[in-house]
N, C-alpha and C positions, 0 to 999 in steps of 0.2 A: 457377538453380534448375530442377530437372528438371520439377517440376509445372507450370512456366510454359509448357512446350512443348505441353501438352494443354489450354490455355485460350485462348479468343479475346478475353478481357477484359484490357485493358491498364491500366485504371484503374477505381476505384470512385467513386461520387458520394455524398457525405454529405447526407442530408436535414436534419440538424442539429436544433436546438431550436426554430427558428422561421423562417418565410419572410417575416415582416413586417419591412420595412426599419427602421422606428422602434423596434420591439421588439428587433431585432438590435443596434441601436446602444446601447440601454439595457443589454442583456445583455453586450455587449462591455465597457462601462464597469465593470459589476459584477464580471465574472469576471476582468478585468484587475487590479482592486484585490485580489481574493481571491488570484489567482496571485502578485502582488507581495508580499502579506503572507505567503503560504506560503513563498516563497523567502527573504525576510528572516528570518522566525521560525526556520525550520529551519537556515539557514546560521549564524545567531547561536548556536544551541545547539551545532552542530558546532564552531564556533570556540571557544566557551567550554570545551567538554569537552576540546578539544585543547590549549589553552594555559593553563587554570587548574588548578593543581596540586591544589587541594582537590576537584576533580571527577575525579581519576584513580583511580576505583574501578570494579569490574566493572559495577555497575548503570549508572553514567553512561557507561561504555564502550559498553554495549548501547544506551542511550538516544541517544547521539550517532550511532551507526550507524543507528538507526531514523529519526532526523531526516534523515540523509543519504539514506536510501532514500525517504523522503517527498518530499524535494527532487527526486530523480530520477524518482519515480513520477508526480508532478504534471507534470513536464516532458515526459513521453512523450505526454500527451494535450492539455494546456492550450494550448500554442502553436498547434497545428493548429486547435483549436477557436476560438481568438481570430482567427486568420487567416480562418476560415470566416465569421465574423460580418461581415467587411469585404469579402468577395468575393461575386460573383454565383454563380459555379460553384465549389462547395466540393468539390474532387476530391482523390484520392490515388492514386498509381500502385500497380500490383499489388505491386511489390517493396516500396514504402513501407508498404503495408498489412500485408504479411507481417512486415516489420521491426517495425512498431508492435505487432503481436500478440506477437512474440517478447519485446520489452523489457517490455511491459506485464505479461506473465505471469512473466517472469524476475524482475523486481523484486517483483511481488506475491507470488510464491512464497517469495522470500527473507524478506519481511516476515512471512509466516505462520510459517515455521520459526523466525525470530528471536523472535517473540512467545512461542512455545512454550519456547524456551531461557530467556527472561526469567522465565517462571513458575518454572522450576527454580532460577534465580538467587535469586528472592524466597524460595523454600522454604529454601534453604541460609542465607540472610541472617537469616531469622526464627528458625529452629530450631537453627542451629549458628553463632551469632554469633561465638563465640570462634575457631572454625576456618574462618570464612568466607573470609578472604583466602588461607588455605592451600589450601582446596578450589578456590575460584574464582581460581586463579592465572592468570598471563598466558598460559601454554601452553594451558590448558584453554579459556579464553575465546577465544583465537585459533582453536583447533581447532573449537570450536562454531560460531564465525562462519563459518569456511571451509566447514564442513559445510552451513550454511544456504545459502551461495552455490551450492554444488554441487547441493543439492537443488532450488533454484530453477531452475538451468540445466537439469537433467534434466526437471523438470516442463514447462518452456517448450519445450524442443527436441522433446519428444514431440508436443506439440500442433502445432507448426509442421510437423514431418515428416508428420503426417497430413493437414494442410490442403493442402500443396503437391502432394499426390497427387490432389486433387480437380479435376475439369474445371469451368471457368467459361466459359459461352458467352452469358450474359445472362439476365435483366436484371442491372444492375450498381449498383443503388441500395441503399445501406445506411441503414436507418432509425435512425441514431445519429449522434454527432458524433466518433466514433473507431472504429477497426477492432477488433472483438472476435470471438471464436470463434462465438458463437451466431448473430450476424447474417451473418457471412461464410459459414458452413457452409450456411445456408438458401438461398444463391444458387447453390450447386453444381448442375450439370446431371446429377445422378445421385441414386439413392436413398441418403440419408444416415442411415438409421436406425442402422446399425451404427456409423457414425462418431459419432453423437450419444451412443450408449451409451458408447463409449470416452472421449469428452470429459467426460461426466458422471462417469465413474469416475475420470478423471485429475484433474479440477478439483473437482467437487462433493463426491464422497465423501471425498476426502483433506481438503478444507476442513472438512467436517462433522465428521469424526473428530477433527481437531485442535481444533476448537471445543469439542466435548464433553469432550475431555481437559482443556482449559484451564478450562472451567467447573467440572468436578469438582475439579480441583487447587485452584483459588482458593476453592471452597466449603469444602474441607477445611481450607485455610489459615485462612480466616475463622472457622470453627467452633473450631479449636484456639486461635486468638487470643482469642476470647471466653471460652474455658474457663479461661484463665490470666490473671493480672494482673501485668504487667511495666511498667517505666517507659516503654519505647518502644512500648507497645501501640497507642496512638492513632496514632502515626506509621506503624506497620506496617499498620494497618487502612486508613488513608488512602491509602497507596501501593498496596495491593491493590485498593481500590475504583477508583483511577485506572486501574490496569491492566485491570480488568474492563470499565470504560467503553470504553477504546480497543479492547479485544478485540471487544466487542459491535458497535462502530461499523464495524470492519473486516470481521468475519466475517459479520455479519447480511446486508448487501447482497450479499456474495460468495455466500452460501448461496442467497439468493433468485434470483440470476442463473444459477448453475451446477448447482444440485441439482434440476433440472426439465427437461422436454423443451424444445427450442429453439423456443418459440412466443412471439409478441409479446403483451404485456399492457400496459394503459394506464399502469402505474406504472414501466415499464422505464426510460424516460429519466430520470425523477426519481431513481430508485435509482442509475442510472449517474452522475448528477451528484454525489450524496452520496458514492459510492464513490471517484470519481476526483478530485473537486475539493474537496469540503467536508472530508472526513476528514483529508487531509494538513495542512490549516490548523488543525484542532482538536487534533491530537496534541500540538503544542508547548505549548499552553495547558493541556491536561489532564494531560500527563505531567510537564512540566518547569518551565514558567515560573511555576507556583504553588509550586514547590519552594523551601524556604528556602535550601538550598545554592546553587541557581541565582540566587536573588535577591541573596544575599551576593556571588556572583561578579560579577553585573551591577553592584552598587554599587562593587566594587573596580575594575572596568573604567572606570566613570564617573570615579572619583577619579583614576585614572591619566591619563585624557584631560584632566581639569582641570589636573593638575600639568604636563602637557606644554604646554598652551596658556598657562599662567602662566610 
């Protein structure tokens, strides 16, 4: 990386969530359990969507991909955080830090674009049910998913390209448990005002605009659903409410972190924990595991296992 030639810093030191050995042990146990549940829950959903024929529809196709992204997203930060609880010096190399930033924003960007696509999917399903499968065909779904990956890559590579041009000559302590743009940029040995504006425009404003679009879209959907009476109205309202909950959980912390100057506030670490650790484990329960179709698919899976064992 060319930016590495202009920096004397070869590694960064994470201050983490705590320096108390006993508290670090407790936090390790808690977050290991959360991370394990996140992996199991999201991989279960991915497996069910892939192998259960009753879940082969556009909505579950997107939900399966969202669960896969949550699995990857949590794996970008959680393993390093867990290792940090067990080690005295919680460090990461310069290259490792840049890589973590890239994958963190790459996957996060895909999730943001995917959630926007899912709002369109719900609109078509609710207001054009007879044409739903024709409109949301495999070609369109695949194209939309591919577009979200391309959008996430562009969003992430722009951030990394800017950061690697910055010189780092010390200090090298990051007041966090993972590498992210706000903390890393503040350590640069140069005036970063222009860089902060670019980062806020890249991450903050894009996220805020997508959030506003999603809120307006779901508000219109709910208003139209309340204005008409159909047999599947309650299910549609429940689905939209679940989507709004997940959108708020994902976009709220993201807006808090990126739509402001890169300054440290007391709630920053708590928000980061919610954003990187808690949200990926909540999504499976909010979106899918309460869903009747998924519950039926789980029952089928259990029956198949029982038949095999017998």
